[in-house]
C-alpha positions in Angstrom: -72.2 -73.0 -59.1 -70.2 -70.6 -61.2 -72.8 -70.7 -64.1 -75.6 -69.3 -62.0 -73.4 -66.4 -60.7 -72.5 -65.5 -64.3 -76.5 -65.6 -65.0 -77.1 -63.5 -62.2 -74.3 -61.0 -63.3 -75.6 -60.8 -66.8 -79.1 -60.2 -65.6 -78.1 -57.3 -63.3 -75.9 -55.8 -65.9 -78.7 -56.1 -68.4 -81.0 -54.1 -65.9 -78.3 -51.6 -65.0 -78.1 -50.9 -68.6 -82.0 -50.6 -69.3 -82.3 -48.3 -66.3 -79.3 -46.1 -67.6 -80.7 -45.8 -70.9 -84.2 -44.8 -69.5 -82.5 -42.4 -67.2 -80.7 -40.6 -70.3 -84.1 -40.7 -72.2 -85.9 -39.0 -69.3 -83.3 -36.5 -68.8 -84.5 -34.6 -71.9 -88.3 -34.8 -70.6 -88.2 -34.8 -66.9 -85.1 -34.4 -64.8 -86.8 -35.6 -61.4 -87.9 -39.0 -63.2 -84.3 -39.1 -64.6 -82.7 -38.7 -61.2 -84.8 -41.4 -59.8 -84.1 -43.8 -62.5 -80.3 -43.1 -62.0 -80.6 -44.0 -58.4 -82.3 -47.1 -59.2 -79.5 -48.0 -61.5 -77.0 -47.1 -58.9 -78.5 -49.6 -56.4 -78.2 -52.4 -59.2 -74.6 -51.4 -59.8 -74.0 -51.8 -55.9 -75.5 -55.3 -56.5 -73.1 -56.0 -59.4 -70.2 -54.8 -57.3 -71.2 -57.3 -54.4 -71.5 -60.1 -57.0 -68.0 -59.2 -58.2 -66.4 -59.3 -54.8 -68.1 -62.7 -53.8 -66.7 -64.1 -57.1 -63.3 -63.1 -56.5 -63.2 -64.6 -53.2 
């Protein structure tokens, strides 16, 4: 049970990192698209927080 939660967390963390890198890259080209990517990353970050809360319970 814990192993699958760990895999989920790793996948969310990887997705978050990818979105943040893309947001940074876009910030030099198109600020609006960068802001949208940052928003997507923040949503994934919220999901990471929820997984952390569940794993502590």
